[in-house]
A tleap script that builds the chain and sets N, CA, C and O, in Angstrom:
source leaprc.protein.ff14SB
mol = sequence {
  NMET PRO PRO ILE LEU LEU LEU LEU LEU VAL
  THR LEU GLY GLY CYS ASP SER GLN GLU GLU
  ALA GLY PRO GLY LEU LYS ARG ALA ASN PRO
  ALA THR GLU TYR CYS LEU ALA LEU GLY GLY
  ILE LEU ASP LEU ALA THR ARG ALA ASN GLY
  GLU THR GLY ILE CYS THR LEU PRO ASP GLY
  GLU LYS ILE GLU GLU TRP GLN LEU TYR ARG
  ARG ASP HIE LYS LEU CSER
}
set mol.1.N position { -10.499 79.457 -22.574 }
set mol.1.CA position { -11.428 80.130 -21.686 }
set mol.1.C position { -10.633 81.143 -20.858 }
set mol.1.O position { -9.587 80.805 -20.302 }
set mol.2.N position { -11.121 82.372 -20.774 }
set mol.2.CA position { -10.423 83.393 -19.993 }
set mol.2.C position { -10.379 82.995 -18.511 }
set mol.2.O position { -11.341 82.426 -17.995 }
set mol.3.N position { -9.282 83.290 -17.836 }
set mol.3.CA position { -9.135 82.902 -16.424 }
set mol.3.C position { -10.230 83.466 -15.522 }
set mol.3.O position { -10.639 82.802 -14.569 }
set mol.4.N position { -10.708 84.667 -15.799 }
set mol.4.CA position { -11.744 85.257 -14.949 }
set mol.4.C position { -13.052 84.480 -15.070 }
set mol.4.O position { -13.766 84.311 -14.082 }
set mol.5.N position { -13.370 84.006 -16.275 }
set mol.5.CA position { -14.582 83.217 -16.481 }
set mol.5.C position { -14.461 81.875 -15.769 }
set mol.5.O position { -15.419 81.411 -15.151 }
set mol.6.N position { -13.309 81.261 -15.853 }
set mol.6.CA position { -13.072 79.993 -15.167 }
set mol.6.C position { -13.204 80.177 -13.653 }
set mol.6.O position { -13.809 79.343 -12.981 }
set mol.7.N position { -12.651 81.246 -13.121 }
set mol.7.CA position { -12.748 81.531 -11.695 }
set mol.7.C position { -14.200 81.751 -11.282 }
set mol.7.O position { -14.619 81.286 -10.222 }
set mol.8.N position { -14.960 82.448 -12.099 }
set mol.8.CA position { -16.368 82.697 -11.822 }
set mol.8.C position { -17.155 81.396 -11.798 }
set mol.8.O position { -17.981 81.193 -10.908 }
set mol.9.N position { -16.912 80.512 -12.760 }
set mol.9.CA position { -17.613 79.229 -12.806 }
set mol.9.C position { -17.289 78.359 -11.594 }
set mol.9.O position { -18.176 77.717 -11.030 }
set mol.10.N position { -16.036 78.341 -11.203 }
set mol.10.CA position { -15.635 77.548 -10.037 }
set mol.10.C position { -16.271 78.111 -8.773 }
set mol.10.O position { -16.741 77.352 -7.926 }
set mol.11.N position { -16.292 79.424 -8.641 }
set mol.11.CA position { -16.873 80.063 -7.464 }
set mol.11.C position { -18.370 79.804 -7.377 }
set mol.11.O position { -18.869 79.456 -6.308 }
set mol.12.N position { -19.088 79.964 -8.469 }
set mol.12.CA position { -20.535 79.751 -8.470 }
set mol.12.C position { -20.892 78.282 -8.311 }
set mol.12.O position { -21.960 77.954 -7.795 }
set mol.13.N position { -20.018 77.409 -8.743 }
set mol.13.CA position { -20.271 75.977 -8.587 }
set mol.13.C position { -20.327 75.555 -7.130 }
set mol.13.O position { -20.959 74.548 -6.808 }
set mol.14.N position { -19.695 76.285 -6.260 }
set mol.14.CA position { -19.711 75.981 -4.833 }
set mol.14.C position { -20.913 76.543 -4.110 }
set mol.14.O position { -21.038 76.365 -2.898 }
set mol.15.N position { -21.804 77.216 -4.819 }
set mol.15.CA position { -22.975 77.844 -4.208 }
set mol.15.C position { -24.219 76.980 -4.366 }
set mol.15.O position { -25.302 77.504 -4.629 }
set mol.16.N position { -24.088 75.706 -4.214 }
set mol.16.CA position { -25.225 74.796 -4.320 }
set mol.16.C position { -26.132 75.010 -3.116 }
set mol.16.O position { -25.673 74.938 -1.976 }
set mol.17.N position { -27.410 75.272 -3.354 }
set mol.17.CA position { -28.325 75.591 -2.261 }
set mol.17.C position { -29.040 74.370 -1.701 }
set mol.17.O position { -29.786 74.502 -0.731 }
set mol.18.N position { -28.843 73.204 -2.266 }
set mol.18.CA position { -29.519 72.012 -1.772 }
set mol.18.C position { -28.775 71.456 -0.571 }
set mol.18.O position { -27.558 71.272 -0.601 }
set mol.19.N position { -29.537 71.190 0.496 }
set mol.19.CA position { -28.949 70.570 1.673 }
set mol.19.C position { -29.450 69.146 1.757 }
set mol.19.O position { -30.631 68.876 1.540 }
set mol.20.N position { -28.555 68.246 2.069 }
set mol.20.CA position { -28.942 66.860 2.236 }
set mol.20.C position { -29.133 66.590 3.719 }
set mol.20.O position { -28.299 66.955 4.547 }
set mol.21.N position { -30.242 65.947 4.036 }
set mol.21.CA position { -30.508 65.606 5.427 }
set mol.21.C position { -29.637 64.427 5.828 }
set mol.21.O position { -29.633 63.383 5.176 }
set mol.22.N position { -28.915 64.612 6.893 }
set mol.22.CA position { -28.075 63.539 7.396 }
set mol.22.C position { -28.900 62.569 8.228 }
set mol.22.O position { -30.075 62.827 8.490 }
set mol.23.N position { -28.312 61.471 8.642 }
set mol.23.CA position { -29.051 60.472 9.401 }
set mol.23.C position { -29.557 60.983 10.746 }
set mol.23.O position { -30.514 60.425 11.283 }
set mol.24.N position { -28.954 62.013 11.298 }
set mol.24.CA position { -29.395 62.549 12.576 }
set mol.24.C position { -30.563 63.508 12.465 }
set mol.24.O position { -31.045 63.999 13.485 }
set mol.25.N position { -31.034 63.790 11.259 }
set mol.25.CA position { -32.096 64.774 11.070 }
set mol.25.C position { -33.448 64.149 10.774 }
set mol.25.O position { -34.343 64.834 10.279 }
set mol.26.N position { -33.618 62.883 11.061 }
set mol.26.CA position { -34.900 62.239 10.798 }
set mol.26.C position { -35.920 62.690 11.833 }
set mol.26.O position { -35.591 62.915 12.998 }
set mol.27.N position { -37.144 62.814 11.393 }
set mol.27.CA position { -38.213 63.233 12.282 }
set mol.27.C position { -38.806 62.014 12.982 }
set mol.27.O position { -39.050 60.985 12.351 }
set mol.28.N position { -39.034 62.132 14.270 }
set mol.28.CA position { -39.598 61.033 15.044 }
set mol.28.C position { -41.073 60.855 14.717 }
set mol.28.O position { -41.759 61.811 14.355 }
set mol.29.N position { -41.552 59.632 14.845 }
set mol.29.CA position { -42.957 59.321 14.645 }
set mol.29.C position { -43.730 59.869 15.849 }
set mol.29.O position { -43.482 59.439 16.975 }
set mol.30.N position { -44.663 60.808 15.638 }
set mol.30.CA position { -45.369 61.402 16.776 }
set mol.30.C position { -46.204 60.394 17.558 }
set mol.30.O position { -46.361 60.541 18.771 }
set mol.31.N position { -46.742 59.376 16.892 }
set mol.31.CA position { -47.528 58.365 17.599 }
set mol.31.C position { -46.638 57.534 18.519 }
set mol.31.O position { -47.034 57.198 19.634 }
set mol.32.N position { -45.444 57.207 18.053 }
set mol.32.CA position { -44.491 56.470 18.879 }
set mol.32.C position { -44.053 57.320 20.062 }
set mol.32.O position { -44.009 56.839 21.195 }
set mol.33.N position { -43.731 58.577 19.802 }
set mol.33.CA position { -43.310 59.484 20.870 }
set mol.33.C position { -44.408 59.636 21.921 }
set mol.33.O position { -44.115 59.700 23.115 }
set mol.34.N position { -45.669 59.696 21.488 }
set mol.34.CA position { -46.782 59.852 22.417 }
set mol.34.C position { -46.930 58.611 23.294 }
set mol.34.O position { -47.121 58.720 24.505 }
set mol.35.N position { -46.844 57.443 22.683 }
set mol.35.CA position { -46.918 56.185 23.433 }
set mol.35.C position { -45.858 56.161 24.530 }
set mol.35.O position { -46.161 55.866 25.685 }
set mol.36.N position { -44.635 56.466 24.171 }
set mol.36.CA position { -43.532 56.436 25.132 }
set mol.36.C position { -43.687 57.508 26.207 }
set mol.36.O position { -43.325 57.282 27.362 }
set mol.37.N position { -44.226 58.680 25.835 }
set mol.37.CA position { -44.432 59.764 26.797 }
set mol.37.C position { -45.460 59.383 27.863 }
set mol.37.O position { -45.405 59.869 28.992 }
set mol.38.N position { -46.395 58.510 27.492 }
set mol.38.CA position { -47.401 58.045 28.446 }
set mol.38.C position { -46.871 56.927 29.338 }
set mol.38.O position { -47.582 56.437 30.216 }
set mol.39.N position { -45.632 56.531 29.113 }
set mol.39.CA position { -45.055 55.433 29.888 }
set mol.39.C position { -45.323 54.080 29.267 }
set mol.39.O position { -45.125 53.044 29.901 }
set mol.40.N position { -45.778 54.093 28.015 }
set mol.40.CA position { -46.080 52.845 27.323 }
set mol.40.C position { -44.839 52.153 26.793 }
set mol.40.O position { -43.754 52.731 26.733 }
set mol.41.N position { -45.030 50.902 26.410 }
set mol.41.CA position { -43.975 50.106 25.786 }
set mol.41.C position { -44.442 49.797 24.375 }
set mol.41.O position { -45.566 49.337 24.174 }
set mol.42.N position { -43.584 50.049 23.402 }
set mol.42.CA position { -43.944 49.856 22.001 }
set mol.42.C position { -43.401 48.528 21.496 }
set mol.42.O position { -42.220 48.222 21.664 }
set mol.43.N position { -44.272 47.749 20.880 }
set mol.43.CA position { -43.891 46.504 20.219 }
set mol.43.C position { -44.304 46.608 18.766 }
set mol.43.O position { -45.352 47.175 18.457 }
set mol.44.N position { -43.488 46.066 17.865 }
set mol.44.CA position { -43.839 46.040 16.452 }
set mol.44.C position { -44.477 44.708 16.127 }
set mol.44.O position { -43.939 43.650 16.457 }
set mol.45.N position { -45.629 44.765 15.476 }
set mol.45.CA position { -46.343 43.560 15.068 }
set mol.45.C position { -46.366 43.509 13.547 }
set mol.45.O position { -46.649 44.512 12.892 }
set mol.46.N position { -46.068 42.343 12.987 }
set mol.46.CA position { -46.105 42.166 11.537 }
set mol.46.C position { -47.488 41.675 11.148 }
set mol.46.O position { -47.993 40.682 11.671 }
set mol.47.N position { -48.080 42.399 10.216 }
set mol.47.CA position { -49.413 42.047 9.718 }
set mol.47.C position { -49.340 41.910 8.213 }
set mol.47.O position { -48.292 42.152 7.615 }
set mol.48.N position { -50.442 41.526 7.597 }
set mol.48.CA position { -50.478 41.313 6.147 }
set mol.48.C position { -50.077 42.567 5.375 }
set mol.48.O position { -49.448 42.467 4.321 }
set mol.49.N position { -50.433 43.740 5.885 }
set mol.49.CA position { -50.128 44.993 5.184 }
set mol.49.C position { -48.851 45.663 5.685 }
set mol.49.O position { -48.600 46.822 5.356 }
set mol.50.N position { -48.048 44.964 6.469 }
set mol.50.CA position { -46.782 45.520 6.945 }
set mol.50.C position { -46.698 45.523 8.456 }
set mol.50.O position { -47.464 44.843 9.138 }
set mol.51.N position { -45.759 46.297 8.968 }
set mol.51.CA position { -45.569 46.375 10.414 }
set mol.51.C position { -46.401 47.495 11.006 }
set mol.51.O position { -46.633 48.520 10.364 }
set mol.52.N position { -46.846 47.293 12.227 }
set mol.52.CA position { -47.580 48.323 12.950 }
set mol.52.C position { -47.096 48.333 14.390 }
set mol.52.O position { -46.673 47.306 14.922 }
set mol.53.N position { -47.161 49.485 15.007 }
set mol.53.CA position { -46.725 49.612 16.392 }
set mol.53.C position { -47.880 49.406 17.349 }
set mol.53.O position { -48.937 50.021 17.204 }
set mol.54.N position { -47.677 48.543 18.321 }
set mol.54.CA position { -48.675 48.295 19.359 }
set mol.54.C position { -48.126 48.861 20.663 }
set mol.54.O position { -47.048 48.481 21.119 }
set mol.55.N position { -48.884 49.767 21.248 }
set mol.55.CA position { -48.485 50.403 22.497 }
set mol.55.C position { -49.161 49.687 23.664 }
set mol.55.O position { -50.386 49.564 23.697 }
set mol.56.N position { -48.366 49.220 24.611 }
set mol.56.CA position { -48.903 48.649 25.842 }
set mol.56.C position { -48.763 49.715 26.917 }
set mol.56.O position { -47.657 50.051 27.340 }
set mol.57.N position { -49.901 50.238 27.350 }
set mol.57.CA position { -49.924 51.315 28.336 }
set mol.57.C position { -49.674 50.769 29.739 }
set mol.57.O position { -49.806 49.565 29.959 }
set mol.58.N position { -49.317 51.629 30.687 }
set mol.58.CA position { -49.022 51.168 32.050 }
set mol.58.C position { -50.167 50.387 32.706 }
set mol.58.O position { -49.918 49.545 33.568 }
set mol.59.N position { -51.425 50.657 32.306 }
set mol.59.CA position { -52.552 49.922 32.890 }
set mol.59.C position { -52.796 48.576 32.208 }
set mol.59.O position { -53.733 47.861 32.565 }
set mol.60.N position { -51.947 48.223 31.219 }
set mol.60.CA position { -52.073 46.941 30.529 }
set mol.60.C position { -52.838 47.009 29.221 }
set mol.60.O position { -52.852 46.041 28.460 }
set mol.61.N position { -53.479 48.148 28.946 }
set mol.61.CA position { -54.223 48.292 27.691 }
set mol.61.C position { -53.256 48.226 26.515 }
set mol.61.O position { -52.198 48.854 26.530 }
set mol.62.N position { -53.636 47.449 25.485 }
set mol.62.CA position { -52.851 47.364 24.251 }
set mol.62.C position { -53.653 48.035 23.154 }
set mol.62.O position { -54.829 47.732 22.954 }
set mol.63.N position { -53.003 48.952 22.442 }
set mol.63.CA position { -53.684 49.709 21.402 }
set mol.63.C position { -52.679 50.074 20.317 }
set mol.63.O position { -51.514 50.347 20.606 }
set mol.64.N position { -53.131 50.079 19.081 }
set mol.64.CA position { -52.272 50.466 17.958 }
set mol.64.C position { -51.871 51.924 18.176 }
set mol.64.O position { -52.698 52.756 18.547 }
set mol.65.N position { -50.587 52.222 17.941 }
set mol.65.CA position { -50.050 53.533 18.315 }
set mol.65.C position { -50.779 54.707 17.666 }
set mol.65.O position { -51.027 55.712 18.332 }
set mol.66.N position { -51.128 54.603 16.382 }
set mol.66.CA position { -51.825 55.708 15.723 }
set mol.66.C position { -53.271 55.806 16.189 }
set mol.66.O position { -53.829 56.903 16.235 }
set mol.67.N position { -53.881 54.691 16.530 }
set mol.67.CA position { -55.239 54.727 17.076 }
set mol.67.C position { -55.227 55.465 18.418 }
set mol.67.O position { -56.113 56.275 18.691 }
set mol.68.N position { -54.235 55.185 19.243 }
set mol.68.CA position { -54.076 55.878 20.523 }
set mol.68.C position { -53.874 57.372 20.312 }
set mol.68.O position { -54.506 58.194 20.977 }
set mol.69.N position { -52.998 57.714 19.390 }
set mol.69.CA position { -52.698 59.119 19.125 }
set mol.69.C position { -53.947 59.863 18.650 }
set mol.69.O position { -54.246 60.955 19.133 }
set mol.70.N position { -54.675 59.265 17.701 }
set mol.70.CA position { -55.892 59.919 17.186 }
set mol.70.C position { -56.975 60.006 18.253 }
set mol.70.O position { -57.708 60.993 18.316 }
set mol.71.N position { -57.080 58.979 19.092 }
set mol.71.CA position { -58.082 58.979 20.159 }
set mol.71.C position { -57.862 60.148 21.115 }
set mol.71.O position { -58.814 60.798 21.547 }
set mol.72.N position { -56.607 60.404 21.437 }
set mol.72.CA position { -56.294 61.434 22.421 }
set mol.72.C position { -55.999 62.806 21.821 }
set mol.72.O position { -55.809 63.773 22.558 }
set mol.73.N position { -55.959 62.902 20.500 }
set mol.73.CA position { -55.685 64.175 19.822 }
set mol.73.C position { -56.761 64.460 18.772 }
set mol.73.O position { -56.451 64.675 17.600 }
set mol.74.N position { -57.999 64.461 19.189 }
set mol.74.CA position { -59.103 64.714 18.257 }
set mol.74.C position { -59.090 66.161 17.795 }
set mol.74.O position { -58.813 67.081 18.565 }
set mol.75.N position { -59.400 66.338 16.505 }
set mol.75.CA position { -59.524 67.689 15.958 }
set mol.75.C position { -60.886 68.244 16.320 }
set mol.75.O position { -61.873 67.508 16.325 }
set mol.76.N position { -60.953 69.516 16.620 }
set mol.76.CA position { -62.224 70.151 17.004 }
set mol.76.C position { -63.153 70.274 15.829 }
set mol.76.O position { -64.264 70.784 15.971 }
savepdb mol mol.pdb
quit
């Protein structure tokens, strides 16, 4: 193989356009963030279909985190 072709292949091999998301790039759950922003405390409850987040609001109300988020963020 000619040296120039080998150099070209090595150079282009380093031009991989795929980026891997590192552990610090995870997106936060908006329902969890909303619960905490309201001053709520989040507890995880295990149910038959998996885990769900229960938000306990400062007034003592307990509500599933996504139910709370949808209740307060209705689409027009």
